[in-house]
C-alpha positions, 0 to 999 in steps of 0.5 A: 323121618327115621322108621319107628324102630329108631330108638331116638328122635333127630339130634339136632344139636349134632348140627354144625358149621366148621372151618377147614384147613384151607379156610372154606367151611362145610356143614356137619349134621347126621345122615338120615334116610332122606340122604340115600339120593345124596349117598348114592351120588357122593359114594359114585364120586369117590375113587376106586381106591378111596372105596378099597381103602374103605372096604378091603376090597374092590367095591364099586357100587352101594347095593340097596341093602348098604343105602339102607344101612348107611341111612338108617341109624338109631343115633345111639348105637349106630350114628352116621355123620356127613360133611356137606358143601352146597348140600351135597356130602363131601365126607362120611363118618360112622360108628357102630357100637360093638361088644367084647366079641366085636359084634353089634351091641347096646349099652352098657357096651362102651366100644364102637367101631369108627370108618371114614370115607372122604371124597378125593377131590376134597382129601387134604382139607382136614375134613376127616380130622373135623369129623373125627372130633364130632363123632368122638363128642357123639360117642361120648354123649352116647356113653361110648368110651373107646373107638376101634378102627381097622385101617390097611397098612397103605392108607397112611392118611387115614392112619395119620387122621387117628394117630394125629388127634392125641387121644391115648391109643394103642397099635397092632398089626394083625392079618395085614390090617393095622388094628387101632384102639383109642379112648375118647377122653380128651387129653391135654395133647387132644385138645392141644392138637384140636385148638392149634387146628382151629387156629390155622383153620380160622386164620386161613379163613380170614386170610382168604378175605384180606389177601385176595388174588382177585376182588369183584364188587357187585353193585359198583355203578356206572357214574360216580358215587354211590357205595359199590362205585366207592369201593371199586374207586378206593380198589382202584386208586390203592393200586390193588395188585390183584385182578379187579372187576366190576359187576352190575346186572344193569351194565349194558351188554355192550359194555366191557370196561368201567374206568378201566376195570373189566366189567360184568353183567353176573359173577358167572361171566368173570372167567377166572376164579374170584377169590373175594366178593364186595357186595353192595346191592339191596338186601333183597338181592343179595341172596341172588348174589350169593348163589352166584358166588357160590357156583362160581367158587368165590371164597369169601364175602364182604357184604355191605348192604344194610336191612338186616339184624339192625333193622328188627326181627325181620331183618334178622331172620334174613341175616341168619338166611344169609349166613346159612346160605354162605355157609352152604357154599364154604363161603365166610362173611364180614358183615353184614352192614360192614364198612369194609376191609384194608390191607396195605401190604405192599403185595396186596394193597386192598382197600375194600372198604368205604374209607376214601384214602388208604391208610399208611402202612404199620404194624398195628391190626385194627378191628372195629365192629362199628364203621363209624368208629372204625374210620375214627381210628384210621383218621387218628392214626393216620393224621399229623399235628393235633392230638397224638400225632405222627405218621403211624399206619395199620397192616390190616384193618377190619370193619365187621358191622353185624359180625353174622360170621366173622368176628373178632375171634377170628381176626385175632386168630389171623393177627397171632401169627400174622408177621406184619403185625405187632399189635392189636387194637380193637373196638368191640360193642358186644362179645358173641363168645367171651370164653372163646374170646378170653382164651384167644386173648391169653394166648395172643397178648402173651405174644404181642399187645391187645387193647380193647375198648369194649361198650359198656351198654346193651349190644347193637340189634344186629349182633348175636351175643350169648346172654351173660348173667355176669356185670360188665365189670366183672366181664372186664376184670377177666379180660384183663386177667387174660392180658388184655388191655382194657381201656375206656375211649377210643383216644386211650385205645390210640394213646396206648397202641402207640406207645406199644408200637414205638417203644419197648416195654418197661421193666418196673413202675419208676419213672423218671421225669425231666423237661424245661417246665417246672409246672408240667413236670409236677403234673407229670409227677402227681398223674403218675401217683394217681396211676399207681406208678412210682415217679422220681422227682421230676428234673427242671431243665428250665426254659433255657435248655438246649437241645443239648441239654434235653440229650444230656438229661435223657441220656443220664435218665436212661442210663440210670438203674433206678427208673423204668421209664422216661417222660420228657415235658416239653414246652415251647421256649421264647427267643433266638436261642430257643431250641428248634423243634427238629433239633430237639426231636433229633436230640431226644431220638439219638438219646433214646436210640442209645439206650433202647431197653427203656420207654420214652415218652414226650408230653408237648404243648402246642408243639406241632413240628416236635410232634411230627419230627419225634414220628418222622418214620413210616413204620411202627415197628418195635425193636426186633429183640422186643418182638423176639421177647414177645414171642419167646413169652408166649405161654401156650404150647397149643399153636405154633409160634409165630414168625418173628418180623423184620425190623425196619428202619425208623423203629426208634420212634417216640410217641408224643401226648398233648397233656401229661394225663394221657401220656401217663395213663398210656404208660400205666397201662403198658406197665400193668401189661409188661408185668402181666406178661412176666408173671405168664412167662411163669404160669402157676399149676394147679395143684393135686390133692390127695384127699379129693374124691372125684368118682365119689362126687361124679356118682353122688351128683349122678344120683342127685341130678336123677330127682330132676333137672336142676336142684339146689342142694339140702344141708346134708347133700352140700356137706357131703358133696363138699366133703369129697373135695376136702371142704367141710363146713361147719354143722348148723343144726336146725332149731324149730323150737327153744328146747330143741336149740338147747338139745343142738347147743349142748350136742356141739358144745357151748359156745354157740351161734344162733342164726336166722336162715331165711332168705331175708336174713340169711347173712344180715348180721347188721339187722340182728340176725346173727347172736354170737358167743351163747355161752350157756343155755340161758343165753341162748334161750334169750337170745332165741325169744329176742330173735322170734320176738323181733322177725317173726315166728320160728318157722319165718325165721328159721333159726339154726345152732351152730358151734362157734368158730375162732375170731377171724375176717369174714370173706365169701367165696363163689363159683358160677357157670355163666352160660357165656363166660364159662366157670368164674371163681370170685372172692371178696370180704363179707359184709354189707360195705363189700357188697355195696362197694362191689369189692369182688375179685374173679377168675376164670376156672381153672385156677392156678396157685398163682390165680389164687394168690392174686385173687386174694390181693386184688380186693381193695380191702385186702389189707384187712387180711394182712394184719392192717393197722396192727391186727393179726394177719390171718391164715391166707395159704388156707383161703388160697387152698380153699379157692383151689379146691372150689375151682377143682370141684367146679371144673372136674364137674360142670353139672356144678353150676353155683357153689357159695361159701359164706361166710368164711371165718379165715383165723390167724391159724385155719379157716371155718366155712359156716355157710354154703350151698350148691346147685346143680344142673344137667351139663350142657351137651356141648362145652369149650372141650367140645368139637370145633364149631362156627357160631349156630345160625 
């Protein structure tokens, strides 16, 4: 425990699990007086050279005074953090607040000296860079704005840690020492560096699970059957290229092999390093297995065992203990209650799953939180005949079960720069960190398609999910904004994934339709209209069409500049001269290969042979130019561009669908995705406005929050805060009596509006709580009397008087900080009809000028803003500016947790904000700009 002289309690929220550069994990936590022995042991394992670099002199051991100094902190002016693995220190960092004279100081001094020491065995793992992120976040929280450090010129590694961090810094050389000074406010470069490191570390941690050099299965039985033995057999039959081991403490001592696989009673008995362990033992035995694995240096675990959070509160605690135990040893976990992992690469051939058959190699990455759904998806992609047919394979497959540790976010990081994956398909029952998922999805979707099915119900018991206040539809809209192709069923997931894997992206929504059935062509035409596509009149080739006729018609359609995609419809032909499946498939494939820039789809009816012939290849890779365009379109610069994949033979594969609706729905999703890709290639900007007073708003917010933990601002404070950002609500004067209403109207000038502001009447003009265009005092007093007679006493109605605004369209603008998704800006028309229809559009903050424009156009009632049925169009540029200003306010000040502007009357010239409310709350200790951490357990 800390001494009585220490001024702050132990800051538990500084504790964090992190992924290091090599994919291993470590725990970062504050150093306390209880760490004296750990500190001494750690220091003894540091080389003399590293000690010299730290203290600028030979320093073989720490004195008792040193140990006291380095373990006693007040967590304000003196802070020390340690990175630990297995409970032991591997690195430390500390800061001491100093004044202008360089001596120890307290607030308001805002500068601190920082120093690191990393055990030699762990140097090069990115430990110091990670500790710098965390100590900088701690310092900012304690009011420190600058770090200074003195480093010997020969200590190149530590100089590089500071210079590569991306902070604004000054550097000087004096008395043989390099003096560094840098501000701690995040910059665009520091955030880019942080996220690039995050991507590399998390991708590497997943790679260690999917590309192991050796695998052990703990719980493999001597007789066939059972979970462990099934996985062992699957690994062996798949031809795993690494070394394989069977482990079961029930094995007799004289058993050396199990079906040719080395057998052991414990992981400790394995003489060589083990990269991955598949755990298939009862939950009660798992902790013992994890300890053995940790002590043996295992890198990761796939825990198939059930009996964790999916089984109730006791299981949830067991799951938390499992994650904490594994992370203490630097290991990551897939599971528990997992189905397993697959890597079809010829260099790996890993089937560490319960899938009885190794999937065919392909270029689709597949993630499922449900094992049952995962095997269903593998089956659909694997089989021939039936629905969407043909040979289509996967690159890697992860079924995460309870996803207590490794989640879809981690696997996205891996797939982003995986050269063997071109399309990502995900089945998500829940999203643990929507804010991070949306950020990663946007970056991934700019490089390769990402198709997601998201469960609409509550999260399964085994999933730890942040509480969100956003409706499911809103979360889906935000995912689409991030470039995610959001579909509703696993059938649509496979349909869309096959099209993306096999065909190029269309350049528009114009669709040519041709085939040998007029009726099927018309069904396809109607389906295109229903999905918002622009179909051309169908071309009927008649049932007598030959393969040559199909080839010629498809070639003409693909050469026509007025179409962007082609749907071919085909029904069985009858008679001796009927076109054979193989001949028709070859005719279509050759025509498509001659014009590879446009996608081609086939709608077939009971033509199993045709579907198989169309897919007669073993790869789902897009053409090389498509892969190049995918990577060129990636718009974020925070991570390196993924390398282009080599295009194998058979790249011109044509997907076949058993129904027009399924083919067209998949095409419509791909058309929308292609449009998003074109737009994201030219991202918008967040405009700067000269009249925004960010510092003044910050001072105002600080003063307001000093009154309490969270509050809804009054009218005057709301107007003052919004005014700092150039938003000026029209003044509304309270009118508790008719005389005060008349005086307010005289001050404002007629005509005026009289409004009831009681919560149940606010914004309810349909109930008669708003009286407009009152031209004189007589009308005002009469309306006042009617209002109070109808709804109650003035203190119940809370009437206000407001000057009339120019006529226009009533809209509403809202911003809210959701604990899971982050800051969200919403827009719609005001009124009951829009509320009933849920006609609101949403964008993540910060909003760019392009986002603001699309936000306005996204609602179904948008035509009312643009001159619908002869009305005068309103001033949408002014509305866009208002949206951008609200976005800036919320983005600049995380203390602003809710803003509502309602109604906002948008006139042909300008707009008027007639109602406004703002809610403040203390900002969270850590946000998405904070240091990298794994989800807390």
